KEKOL-192022 format. One record per residue (C-alpha): residue number from 1; x, y, z. Coordinates in nm, 3 decimals. Layout:
N
<rec pos="NUM" x="X" y="Y" z="Z"/>
...
end
This chain:
407
<rec pos="1" x="-0.609" y="2.074" z="-2.015"/>
<rec pos="2" x="-0.743" y="1.896" z="-1.705"/>
<rec pos="3" x="-1.038" y="2.072" z="-1.541"/>
<rec pos="4" x="-1.059" y="2.027" z="-1.166"/>
<rec pos="5" x="-1.384" y="2.085" z="-0.978"/>
<rec pos="6" x="-1.389" y="2.211" z="-0.620"/>
<rec pos="7" x="-1.442" y="1.853" z="-0.499"/>
<rec pos="8" x="-1.141" y="1.725" z="-0.694"/>
<rec pos="9" x="-0.919" y="2.006" z="-0.565"/>
<rec pos="10" x="-1.029" y="1.928" z="-0.209"/>
<rec pos="11" x="-0.957" y="1.560" z="-0.270"/>
<rec pos="12" x="-0.605" y="1.636" z="-0.400"/>
<rec pos="13" x="-0.545" y="1.854" z="-0.094"/>
<rec pos="14" x="-0.650" y="1.566" z="0.130"/>
<rec pos="15" x="-0.428" y="1.327" z="-0.066"/>
<rec pos="16" x="-0.133" y="1.563" z="-0.014"/>
<rec pos="17" x="-0.198" y="1.576" z="0.360"/>
<rec pos="18" x="-0.237" y="1.197" z="0.365"/>
<rec pos="19" x="0.094" y="1.157" z="0.181"/>
<rec pos="20" x="0.286" y="1.344" z="0.452"/>
<rec pos="21" x="0.115" y="1.174" z="0.748"/>
<rec pos="22" x="0.068" y="0.815" z="0.626"/>
<rec pos="23" x="0.284" y="0.616" z="0.866"/>
<rec pos="24" x="0.227" y="0.253" z="0.967"/>
<rec pos="25" x="0.250" y="0.059" z="0.642"/>
<rec pos="26" x="-0.041" y="-0.073" z="0.435"/>
<rec pos="27" x="-0.278" y="-0.137" z="0.727"/>
<rec pos="28" x="-0.188" y="0.193" z="0.889"/>
<rec pos="29" x="-0.263" y="0.364" z="0.557"/>
<rec pos="30" x="-0.598" y="0.185" z="0.538"/>
<rec pos="31" x="-0.682" y="0.306" z="0.889"/>
<rec pos="32" x="-0.610" y="0.668" z="0.792"/>
<rec pos="33" x="-0.810" y="0.632" z="0.469"/>
<rec pos="34" x="-1.103" y="0.504" z="0.672"/>
<rec pos="35" x="-1.081" y="0.798" z="0.910"/>
<rec pos="36" x="-1.018" y="1.077" z="0.658"/>
<rec pos="37" x="-1.156" y="0.968" z="0.318"/>
<rec pos="38" x="-1.459" y="0.772" z="0.441"/>
<rec pos="39" x="-1.573" y="0.895" z="0.783"/>
<rec pos="40" x="-1.474" y="1.262" z="0.744"/>
<rec pos="41" x="-1.514" y="1.343" z="0.373"/>
<rec pos="42" x="-1.744" y="1.062" z="0.251"/>
<rec pos="43" x="-1.561" y="1.034" z="-0.081"/>
<rec pos="44" x="-1.658" y="0.667" z="-0.082"/>
<rec pos="45" x="-1.842" y="0.438" z="0.157"/>
<rec pos="46" x="-1.680" y="0.210" z="0.413"/>
<rec pos="47" x="-1.787" y="-0.097" z="0.213"/>
<rec pos="48" x="-1.636" y="0.047" z="-0.106"/>
<rec pos="49" x="-1.305" y="0.107" z="0.075"/>
<rec pos="50" x="-1.294" y="-0.250" z="0.207"/>
<rec pos="51" x="-1.388" y="-0.390" z="-0.134"/>
<rec pos="52" x="-1.116" y="-0.186" z="-0.304"/>
<rec pos="53" x="-0.863" y="-0.296" z="-0.044"/>
<rec pos="54" x="-0.968" y="-0.660" z="-0.076"/>
<rec pos="55" x="-0.939" y="-0.639" z="-0.455"/>
<rec pos="56" x="-0.584" y="-0.505" z="-0.424"/>
<rec pos="57" x="-0.493" y="-0.799" z="-0.199"/>
<rec pos="58" x="-0.593" y="-1.037" z="-0.476"/>
<rec pos="59" x="-0.390" y="-0.836" z="-0.730"/>
<rec pos="60" x="-0.010" y="-0.810" z="-0.726"/>
<rec pos="61" x="0.145" y="-0.476" z="-0.642"/>
<rec pos="62" x="0.144" y="-0.207" z="-0.370"/>
<rec pos="63" x="-0.196" y="-0.233" z="-0.200"/>
<rec pos="64" x="-0.194" y="0.116" z="-0.042"/>
<rec pos="65" x="-0.111" y="0.280" z="-0.374"/>
<rec pos="66" x="-0.371" y="0.072" z="-0.559"/>
<rec pos="67" x="-0.641" y="0.147" z="-0.299"/>
<rec pos="68" x="-0.569" y="0.521" z="-0.309"/>
<rec pos="69" x="-0.566" y="0.525" z="-0.691"/>
<rec pos="70" x="-0.895" y="0.332" z="-0.690"/>
<rec pos="71" x="-1.053" y="0.590" z="-0.456"/>
<rec pos="72" x="-0.931" y="0.870" z="-0.683"/>
<rec pos="73" x="-1.083" y="0.697" z="-0.988"/>
<rec pos="74" x="-1.420" y="0.676" z="-0.812"/>
<rec pos="75" x="-1.399" y="1.045" z="-0.714"/>
<rec pos="76" x="-1.284" y="1.190" z="-1.045"/>
<rec pos="77" x="-1.188" y="0.936" z="-1.309"/>
<rec pos="78" x="-0.865" y="0.846" z="-1.485"/>
<rec pos="79" x="-0.671" y="1.173" z="-1.477"/>
<rec pos="80" x="-0.745" y="1.241" z="-1.111"/>
<rec pos="81" x="-0.615" y="0.893" z="-1.031"/>
<rec pos="82" x="-0.291" y="0.967" z="-1.221"/>
<rec pos="83" x="-0.244" y="1.298" z="-1.034"/>
<rec pos="84" x="-0.315" y="1.120" z="-0.707"/>
<rec pos="85" x="-0.055" y="0.853" z="-0.787"/>
<rec pos="86" x="0.211" y="1.117" z="-0.859"/>
<rec pos="87" x="0.133" y="1.314" z="-0.541"/>
<rec pos="88" x="0.145" y="0.994" z="-0.335"/>
<rec pos="89" x="0.473" y="0.844" z="-0.462"/>
<rec pos="90" x="0.685" y="1.150" z="-0.544"/>
<rec pos="91" x="0.776" y="1.297" z="-0.200"/>
<rec pos="92" x="0.909" y="0.980" z="-0.034"/>
<rec pos="93" x="1.078" y="0.867" z="-0.356"/>
<rec pos="94" x="1.248" y="1.206" z="-0.390"/>
<rec pos="95" x="1.367" y="1.201" z="-0.027"/>
<rec pos="96" x="1.510" y="0.850" z="-0.064"/>
<rec pos="97" x="1.678" y="0.947" z="-0.391"/>
<rec pos="98" x="1.840" y="1.237" z="-0.204"/>
<rec pos="99" x="1.944" y="1.009" z="0.082"/>
<rec pos="100" x="2.107" y="0.769" z="-0.167"/>
<rec pos="101" x="2.295" y="1.042" z="-0.353"/>
<rec pos="102" x="2.435" y="1.171" z="-0.019"/>
<rec pos="103" x="2.467" y="0.828" z="0.143"/>
<rec pos="104" x="2.833" y="0.852" z="0.236"/>
<rec pos="105" x="2.773" y="1.181" z="0.419"/>
<rec pos="106" x="2.483" y="1.058" z="0.631"/>
<rec pos="107" x="2.535" y="0.899" z="0.969"/>
<rec pos="108" x="2.243" y="1.022" z="1.173"/>
<rec pos="109" x="2.014" y="0.717" z="1.169"/>
<rec pos="110" x="2.008" y="0.705" z="1.552"/>
<rec pos="111" x="1.881" y="1.063" z="1.567"/>
<rec pos="112" x="1.608" y="0.977" z="1.318"/>
<rec pos="113" x="1.509" y="0.673" z="1.522"/>
<rec pos="114" x="1.484" y="0.892" z="1.833"/>
<rec pos="115" x="1.242" y="1.124" z="1.652"/>
<rec pos="116" x="1.028" y="0.820" z="1.562"/>
<rec pos="117" x="1.003" y="0.698" z="1.924"/>
<rec pos="118" x="0.646" y="0.822" z="1.975"/>
<rec pos="119" x="0.526" y="0.796" z="1.614"/>
<rec pos="120" x="0.560" y="0.417" z="1.610"/>
<rec pos="121" x="0.313" y="0.342" z="1.894"/>
<rec pos="122" x="0.077" y="0.610" z="1.758"/>
<rec pos="123" x="0.080" y="0.429" z="1.422"/>
<rec pos="124" x="0.000" y="0.102" z="1.600"/>
<rec pos="125" x="-0.286" y="0.275" z="1.782"/>
<rec pos="126" x="-0.424" y="0.401" z="1.448"/>
<rec pos="127" x="-0.432" y="0.043" z="1.317"/>
<rec pos="128" x="-0.595" y="-0.076" z="1.641"/>
<rec pos="129" x="-0.862" y="0.191" z="1.609"/>
<rec pos="130" x="-0.936" y="0.080" z="1.253"/>
<rec pos="131" x="-0.960" y="-0.284" z="1.364"/>
<rec pos="132" x="-1.219" y="-0.192" z="1.629"/>
<rec pos="133" x="-1.420" y="0.037" z="1.398"/>
<rec pos="134" x="-1.430" y="-0.211" z="1.110"/>
<rec pos="135" x="-1.496" y="-0.507" z="1.339"/>
<rec pos="136" x="-1.800" y="-0.341" z="1.498"/>
<rec pos="137" x="-1.948" y="-0.247" z="1.161"/>
<rec pos="138" x="-1.862" y="-0.548" z="0.945"/>
<rec pos="139" x="-1.866" y="-0.853" z="1.176"/>
<rec pos="140" x="-2.239" y="-0.888" z="1.241"/>
<rec pos="141" x="-2.300" y="-1.254" z="1.162"/>
<rec pos="142" x="-2.153" y="-1.580" z="1.291"/>
<rec pos="143" x="-2.003" y="-1.650" z="0.950"/>
<rec pos="144" x="-1.830" y="-1.311" z="0.932"/>
<rec pos="145" x="-1.694" y="-1.357" z="1.286"/>
<rec pos="146" x="-1.556" y="-1.700" z="1.204"/>
<rec pos="147" x="-1.405" y="-1.579" z="0.875"/>
<rec pos="148" x="-1.234" y="-1.285" z="1.047"/>
<rec pos="149" x="-1.107" y="-1.508" z="1.328"/>
<rec pos="150" x="-0.977" y="-1.765" z="1.076"/>
<rec pos="151" x="-0.801" y="-1.489" z="0.880"/>
<rec pos="152" x="-0.629" y="-1.367" z="1.196"/>
<rec pos="153" x="-0.513" y="-1.717" z="1.296"/>
<rec pos="154" x="-0.398" y="-1.813" z="0.945"/>
<rec pos="155" x="-0.208" y="-1.487" z="0.900"/>
<rec pos="156" x="-0.033" y="-1.516" z="1.237"/>
<rec pos="157" x="0.064" y="-1.881" z="1.184"/>
<rec pos="158" x="0.152" y="-1.899" z="0.813"/>
<rec pos="159" x="0.319" y="-1.557" z="0.765"/>
<rec pos="160" x="0.320" y="-1.597" z="0.387"/>
<rec pos="161" x="0.228" y="-1.338" z="0.125"/>
<rec pos="162" x="0.012" y="-1.584" z="-0.067"/>
<rec pos="163" x="-0.212" y="-1.620" z="0.240"/>
<rec pos="164" x="-0.377" y="-1.287" z="0.152"/>
<rec pos="165" x="-0.521" y="-1.364" z="-0.193"/>
<rec pos="166" x="-0.604" y="-1.723" z="-0.095"/>
<rec pos="167" x="-0.798" y="-1.623" z="0.218"/>
<rec pos="168" x="-0.977" y="-1.341" z="0.033"/>
<rec pos="169" x="-1.093" y="-1.592" z="-0.231"/>
<rec pos="170" x="-1.191" y="-1.853" z="0.029"/>
<rec pos="171" x="-1.388" y="-1.596" z="0.229"/>
<rec pos="172" x="-1.573" y="-1.488" z="-0.083"/>
<rec pos="173" x="-1.646" y="-1.846" z="-0.188"/>
<rec pos="174" x="-1.778" y="-1.947" z="0.155"/>
<rec pos="175" x="-2.007" y="-1.646" z="0.197"/>
<rec pos="176" x="-2.128" y="-1.681" z="-0.162"/>
<rec pos="177" x="-2.216" y="-2.048" z="-0.102"/>
<rec pos="178" x="-2.383" y="-1.999" z="0.238"/>
<rec pos="179" x="-2.564" y="-1.666" z="0.212"/>
<rec pos="180" x="-2.891" y="-1.646" z="0.019"/>
<rec pos="181" x="-2.975" y="-1.358" z="-0.214"/>
<rec pos="182" x="-3.157" y="-1.339" z="-0.545"/>
<rec pos="183" x="-2.945" y="-1.294" z="-0.852"/>
<rec pos="184" x="-3.057" y="-1.038" z="-1.107"/>
<rec pos="185" x="-3.163" y="-1.210" z="-1.431"/>
<rec pos="186" x="-2.949" y="-1.179" z="-1.743"/>
<rec pos="187" x="-2.699" y="-0.959" z="-1.560"/>
<rec pos="188" x="-2.411" y="-1.197" z="-1.613"/>
<rec pos="189" x="-2.462" y="-1.212" z="-1.988"/>
<rec pos="190" x="-2.473" y="-0.831" z="-2.011"/>
<rec pos="191" x="-2.189" y="-0.770" z="-1.770"/>
<rec pos="192" x="-1.916" y="-0.688" z="-2.018"/>
<rec pos="193" x="-2.128" y="-0.525" z="-2.288"/>
<rec pos="194" x="-1.990" y="-0.178" z="-2.205"/>
<rec pos="195" x="-1.626" y="-0.285" z="-2.194"/>
<rec pos="196" x="-1.422" y="-0.179" z="-2.493"/>
<rec pos="197" x="-1.226" y="-0.480" z="-2.622"/>
<rec pos="198" x="-0.956" y="-0.246" z="-2.751"/>
<rec pos="199" x="-0.904" y="-0.132" z="-2.393"/>
<rec pos="200" x="-0.836" y="-0.490" z="-2.284"/>
<rec pos="201" x="-0.571" y="-0.534" z="-2.554"/>
<rec pos="202" x="-0.426" y="-0.193" z="-2.466"/>
<rec pos="203" x="-0.373" y="-0.292" z="-2.102"/>
<rec pos="204" x="-0.231" y="-0.632" z="-2.195"/>
<rec pos="205" x="-0.005" y="-0.473" z="-2.457"/>
<rec pos="206" x="0.136" y="-0.220" z="-2.210"/>
<rec pos="207" x="0.200" y="-0.493" z="-1.951"/>
<rec pos="208" x="0.383" y="-0.714" z="-2.202"/>
<rec pos="209" x="0.580" y="-0.429" z="-2.362"/>
<rec pos="210" x="0.728" y="-0.311" z="-2.034"/>
<rec pos="211" x="0.798" y="-0.667" z="-1.925"/>
<rec pos="212" x="0.997" y="-0.737" z="-2.244"/>
<rec pos="213" x="1.222" y="-0.427" z="-2.234"/>
<rec pos="214" x="1.498" y="-0.588" z="-2.031"/>
<rec pos="215" x="1.520" y="-0.880" z="-2.270"/>
<rec pos="216" x="1.536" y="-0.682" z="-2.594"/>
<rec pos="217" x="1.774" y="-0.398" z="-2.497"/>
<rec pos="218" x="2.136" y="-0.429" z="-2.604"/>
<rec pos="219" x="2.342" y="-0.449" z="-2.285"/>
<rec pos="220" x="2.624" y="-0.245" z="-2.445"/>
<rec pos="221" x="2.388" y="0.053" z="-2.481"/>
<rec pos="222" x="2.450" y="0.348" z="-2.244"/>
<rec pos="223" x="2.082" y="0.312" z="-2.147"/>
<rec pos="224" x="2.120" y="-0.059" z="-2.076"/>
<rec pos="225" x="2.134" y="-0.045" z="-1.695"/>
<rec pos="226" x="1.841" y="0.198" z="-1.644"/>
<rec pos="227" x="1.621" y="-0.005" z="-1.879"/>
<rec pos="228" x="1.725" y="-0.336" z="-1.723"/>
<rec pos="229" x="1.655" y="-0.184" z="-1.379"/>
<rec pos="230" x="1.310" y="-0.081" z="-1.500"/>
<rec pos="231" x="1.243" y="-0.435" z="-1.621"/>
<rec pos="232" x="1.372" y="-0.584" z="-1.295"/>
<rec pos="233" x="1.146" y="-0.367" z="-1.080"/>
<rec pos="234" x="0.852" y="-0.404" z="-1.317"/>
<rec pos="235" x="0.884" y="-0.782" z="-1.303"/>
<rec pos="236" x="0.890" y="-0.770" z="-0.921"/>
<rec pos="237" x="0.581" y="-0.547" z="-0.930"/>
<rec pos="238" x="0.395" y="-0.815" z="-1.126"/>
<rec pos="239" x="0.476" y="-1.107" z="-0.896"/>
<rec pos="240" x="0.467" y="-0.951" z="-0.547"/>
<rec pos="241" x="0.167" y="-1.018" z="-0.326"/>
<rec pos="242" x="0.162" y="-0.897" z="0.033"/>
<rec pos="243" x="0.321" y="-0.554" z="0.012"/>
<rec pos="244" x="0.653" y="-0.416" z="0.133"/>
<rec pos="245" x="0.730" y="-0.694" z="0.379"/>
<rec pos="246" x="0.754" y="-0.928" z="0.079"/>
<rec pos="247" x="0.920" y="-0.679" z="-0.156"/>
<rec pos="248" x="1.223" y="-0.619" z="0.067"/>
<rec pos="249" x="1.353" y="-0.979" z="0.098"/>
<rec pos="250" x="1.295" y="-1.038" z="-0.274"/>
<rec pos="251" x="1.490" y="-0.726" z="-0.369"/>
<rec pos="252" x="1.770" y="-0.812" z="-0.126"/>
<rec pos="253" x="1.811" y="-1.154" z="-0.289"/>
<rec pos="254" x="1.807" y="-1.017" z="-0.645"/>
<rec pos="255" x="1.987" y="-0.684" z="-0.620"/>
<rec pos="256" x="2.235" y="-0.752" z="-0.338"/>
<rec pos="257" x="2.313" y="-1.125" z="-0.341"/>
<rec pos="258" x="2.263" y="-1.211" z="-0.710"/>
<rec pos="259" x="2.337" y="-0.896" z="-0.912"/>
<rec pos="260" x="2.545" y="-0.705" z="-0.655"/>
<rec pos="261" x="2.401" y="-0.370" z="-0.763"/>
<rec pos="262" x="2.455" y="-0.248" z="-0.403"/>
<rec pos="263" x="2.599" y="-0.380" z="-0.078"/>
<rec pos="264" x="2.404" y="-0.529" z="0.212"/>
<rec pos="265" x="2.498" y="-0.231" z="0.433"/>
<rec pos="266" x="2.372" y="0.013" z="0.174"/>
<rec pos="267" x="2.050" y="-0.183" z="0.128"/>
<rec pos="268" x="1.974" y="-0.208" z="0.501"/>
<rec pos="269" x="2.064" y="0.156" z="0.566"/>
<rec pos="270" x="1.825" y="0.264" z="0.291"/>
<rec pos="271" x="1.551" y="0.048" z="0.436"/>
<rec pos="272" x="1.608" y="0.203" z="0.781"/>
<rec pos="273" x="1.563" y="0.550" z="0.634"/>
<rec pos="274" x="1.246" y="0.443" z="0.452"/>
<rec pos="275" x="1.094" y="0.322" z="0.777"/>
<rec pos="276" x="1.095" y="0.673" z="0.924"/>
<rec pos="277" x="0.919" y="0.830" z="0.624"/>
<rec pos="278" x="0.546" y="0.855" z="0.559"/>
<rec pos="279" x="0.409" y="0.728" z="0.228"/>
<rec pos="280" x="0.432" y="0.401" z="0.035"/>
<rec pos="281" x="0.672" y="0.128" z="0.148"/>
<rec pos="282" x="0.747" y="0.058" z="-0.219"/>
<rec pos="283" x="0.921" y="0.398" z="-0.239"/>
<rec pos="284" x="1.224" y="0.213" z="-0.097"/>
<rec pos="285" x="1.289" y="0.108" z="-0.457"/>
<rec pos="286" x="1.389" y="0.470" z="-0.527"/>
<rec pos="287" x="1.688" y="0.426" z="-0.295"/>
<rec pos="288" x="1.784" y="0.093" z="-0.452"/>
<rec pos="289" x="1.763" y="0.231" z="-0.807"/>
<rec pos="290" x="1.967" y="0.538" z="-0.716"/>
<rec pos="291" x="2.238" y="0.335" z="-0.539"/>
<rec pos="292" x="2.257" y="0.087" z="-0.828"/>
<rec pos="293" x="2.330" y="0.371" z="-1.070"/>
<rec pos="294" x="2.573" y="0.536" z="-0.823"/>
<rec pos="295" x="2.772" y="0.216" z="-0.782"/>
<rec pos="296" x="2.790" y="0.176" z="-1.159"/>
<rec pos="297" x="2.971" y="0.512" z="-1.181"/>
<rec pos="298" x="2.678" y="0.724" z="-1.299"/>
<rec pos="299" x="2.663" y="1.092" z="-1.218"/>
<rec pos="300" x="2.379" y="1.276" z="-1.048"/>
<rec pos="301" x="2.161" y="1.267" z="-1.361"/>
<rec pos="302" x="2.201" y="0.891" z="-1.392"/>
<rec pos="303" x="2.122" y="0.842" z="-1.023"/>
<rec pos="304" x="1.801" y="1.045" z="-1.053"/>
<rec pos="305" x="1.713" y="0.837" z="-1.357"/>
<rec pos="306" x="1.768" y="0.522" z="-1.149"/>
<rec pos="307" x="1.526" y="0.654" z="-0.888"/>
<rec pos="308" x="1.260" y="0.732" z="-1.149"/>
<rec pos="309" x="1.279" y="0.400" z="-1.335"/>
<rec pos="310" x="1.275" y="0.203" z="-1.009"/>
<rec pos="311" x="0.975" y="0.391" z="-0.867"/>
<rec pos="312" x="0.775" y="0.370" z="-1.189"/>
<rec pos="313" x="0.879" y="0.011" z="-1.258"/>
<rec pos="314" x="0.763" y="-0.129" z="-0.923"/>
<rec pos="315" x="0.434" y="0.066" z="-0.923"/>
<rec pos="316" x="0.314" y="0.053" z="-1.283"/>
<rec pos="317" x="0.187" y="-0.310" z="-1.293"/>
<rec pos="318" x="-0.033" y="-0.261" z="-0.986"/>
<rec pos="319" x="-0.163" y="0.078" z="-1.103"/>
<rec pos="320" x="-0.241" y="-0.054" z="-1.451"/>
<rec pos="321" x="-0.427" y="-0.353" z="-1.306"/>
<rec pos="322" x="-0.636" y="-0.153" z="-1.058"/>
<rec pos="323" x="-0.731" y="0.104" z="-1.325"/>
<rec pos="324" x="-0.840" y="-0.185" z="-1.545"/>
<rec pos="325" x="-1.064" y="-0.348" z="-1.283"/>
<rec pos="326" x="-1.213" y="-0.049" z="-1.095"/>
<rec pos="327" x="-1.428" y="0.086" z="-1.384"/>
<rec pos="328" x="-1.644" y="-0.226" z="-1.402"/>
<rec pos="329" x="-1.616" y="-0.338" z="-1.039"/>
<rec pos="330" x="-1.967" y="-0.202" z="-0.965"/>
<rec pos="331" x="-2.106" y="-0.421" z="-1.244"/>
<rec pos="332" x="-1.913" y="-0.723" z="-1.122"/>
<rec pos="333" x="-2.048" y="-0.700" z="-0.770"/>
<rec pos="334" x="-2.411" y="-0.693" z="-0.895"/>
<rec pos="335" x="-2.384" y="-1.059" z="-0.992"/>
<rec pos="336" x="-2.556" y="-1.258" z="-0.720"/>
<rec pos="337" x="-2.263" y="-1.489" z="-0.642"/>
<rec pos="338" x="-2.020" y="-1.198" z="-0.625"/>
<rec pos="339" x="-2.265" y="-0.987" z="-0.421"/>
<rec pos="340" x="-2.293" y="-1.269" z="-0.168"/>
<rec pos="341" x="-1.916" y="-1.303" z="-0.156"/>
<rec pos="342" x="-1.857" y="-0.941" z="-0.051"/>
<rec pos="343" x="-1.953" y="-0.990" z="0.315"/>
<rec pos="344" x="-1.701" y="-1.276" z="0.340"/>
<rec pos="345" x="-1.433" y="-1.074" z="0.161"/>
<rec pos="346" x="-1.492" y="-0.779" z="0.396"/>
<rec pos="347" x="-1.478" y="-1.007" z="0.702"/>
<rec pos="348" x="-1.144" y="-1.152" z="0.592"/>
<rec pos="349" x="-1.015" y="-0.800" z="0.525"/>
<rec pos="350" x="-1.109" y="-0.702" z="0.883"/>
<rec pos="351" x="-0.920" y="-1.012" z="1.002"/>
<rec pos="352" x="-0.610" y="-0.890" z="0.819"/>
<rec pos="353" x="-0.633" y="-0.552" z="0.995"/>
<rec pos="354" x="-0.662" y="-0.725" z="1.335"/>
<rec pos="355" x="-0.364" y="-0.950" z="1.252"/>
<rec pos="356" x="-0.163" y="-0.646" z="1.143"/>
<rec pos="357" x="-0.238" y="-0.479" z="1.477"/>
<rec pos="358" x="-0.111" y="-0.788" z="1.663"/>
<rec pos="359" x="0.203" y="-0.804" z="1.448"/>
<rec pos="360" x="0.275" y="-0.435" z="1.506"/>
<rec pos="361" x="0.212" y="-0.467" z="1.880"/>
<rec pos="362" x="0.464" y="-0.750" z="1.929"/>
<rec pos="363" x="0.785" y="-0.542" z="1.888"/>
<rec pos="364" x="0.653" y="-0.288" z="2.138"/>
<rec pos="365" x="0.595" y="-0.563" z="2.396"/>
<rec pos="366" x="0.947" y="-0.696" z="2.339"/>
<rec pos="367" x="1.103" y="-0.376" z="2.476"/>
<rec pos="368" x="1.201" y="-0.326" z="2.839"/>
<rec pos="369" x="0.911" y="-0.323" z="3.085"/>
<rec pos="370" x="0.907" y="0.054" z="3.137"/>
<rec pos="371" x="0.940" y="0.123" z="2.763"/>
<rec pos="372" x="0.670" y="-0.132" z="2.680"/>
<rec pos="373" x="0.432" y="0.024" z="2.933"/>
<rec pos="374" x="0.490" y="0.368" z="2.782"/>
<rec pos="375" x="0.428" y="0.236" z="2.429"/>
<rec pos="376" x="0.111" y="0.054" z="2.536"/>
<rec pos="377" x="-0.014" y="0.370" z="2.705"/>
<rec pos="378" x="0.041" y="0.567" z="2.384"/>
<rec pos="379" x="-0.132" y="0.296" z="2.177"/>
<rec pos="380" x="-0.431" y="0.296" z="2.415"/>
<rec pos="381" x="-0.448" y="0.676" z="2.425"/>
<rec pos="382" x="-0.441" y="0.691" z="2.044"/>
<rec pos="383" x="-0.731" y="0.445" z="2.016"/>
<rec pos="384" x="-0.937" y="0.636" z="2.275"/>
<rec pos="385" x="-0.866" y="0.974" z="2.112"/>
<rec pos="386" x="-0.967" y="0.851" z="1.767"/>
<rec pos="387" x="-1.287" y="0.693" z="1.900"/>
<rec pos="388" x="-1.408" y="0.960" z="2.138"/>
<rec pos="389" x="-1.280" y="1.288" z="1.993"/>
<rec pos="390" x="-1.275" y="1.460" z="1.654"/>
<rec pos="391" x="-0.896" y="1.489" z="1.649"/>
<rec pos="392" x="-0.764" y="1.368" z="1.314"/>
<rec pos="393" x="-0.473" y="1.131" z="1.261"/>
<rec pos="394" x="-0.235" y="1.391" z="1.106"/>
<rec pos="395" x="-0.244" y="1.591" z="1.432"/>
<rec pos="396" x="-0.157" y="1.281" z="1.632"/>
<rec pos="397" x="0.136" y="1.206" z="1.399"/>
<rec pos="398" x="0.255" y="1.567" z="1.426"/>
<rec pos="399" x="0.230" y="1.554" z="1.806"/>
<rec pos="400" x="0.436" y="1.232" z="1.812"/>
<rec pos="401" x="0.697" y="1.388" z="1.583"/>
<rec pos="402" x="0.730" y="1.698" z="1.804"/>
<rec pos="403" x="0.756" y="1.488" z="2.122"/>
<rec pos="404" x="1.034" y="1.279" z="1.969"/>
<rec pos="405" x="1.212" y="1.594" z="1.856"/>
<rec pos="406" x="1.191" y="1.772" z="2.192"/>
<rec pos="407" x="1.234" y="1.492" z="2.447"/>
end
């Protein structure tokens, strides 16, 4: 039986609230984590949050989910991180599974988009607030300013998922080479003394076992499609860097154009519904898995199974990897070269947040003049409210939702 202390119960309550108010994609999620988990509750420090987020950018998988699971591990260990993962992914995955099972009866996407009218600029304002807060605290040297600026420029120009891990590594290498700190003696040789070698083989074994399922299952089995779907999503979870914006085109190519598990209209409709939901972008896989099973003639039970295998398949590689690295991350960063690299890694991470704000701002500016002015006013008001009042982000999201519903 899992024993939960008062702090862990409070953390799970905050995770639940975060799950239902986390709009804005990965960088929007990071902004809310900064506001609620760092500045309000002090579960971890600002530097720890940025380091976790930077680590997830180097690893494949869903960065928001990995960052949240990493925070949970630091707060309460393995089982709290598993509970946090389930609380985070289940609601949006369940909603999208329901949308897929009732797809032919739904035609109210325009009404949903109307409700989101005010939430979208509020989400952009949340990201802008995070960019300002992190920039003021992390960019204190010429090197950090140049690294952040370079990250912004490279991200805006290249628009490639592999920019993220490459720039994170380059930022760490440059700050490690330029900054001067004393390395603790003999730390490197003792670094892995507390790591259980069996644990390493366990993680590798789990990764390889799940990856091989699709190849070894007999395709005439009644469980063939769900298991092959699991392998397909699991494989995508291993190779995807850069989050949902990279996941979607890859899945469209594989599941719509190549395997024809669902139509383009179904795929794009599901993605439109996902965009109006809080929570992880990767929960879109729940819709794809459900529709794939529906189109194969499966009943409701099979469609729910498709949702489950898709959601677990896409998330498991990233969760397994982050739970492997987080326990000895504190030891890793004590090594002098790694310690020196952290300021550069954090600076690049701030650059990514600034670039995300610019990317999110562009569609708002492309609207009609009056609409763009309204959106910019909401973005500005959101930034000012977050900086100069104690109003929390969930209340801003709720206010935006109610305005969209009533106006």
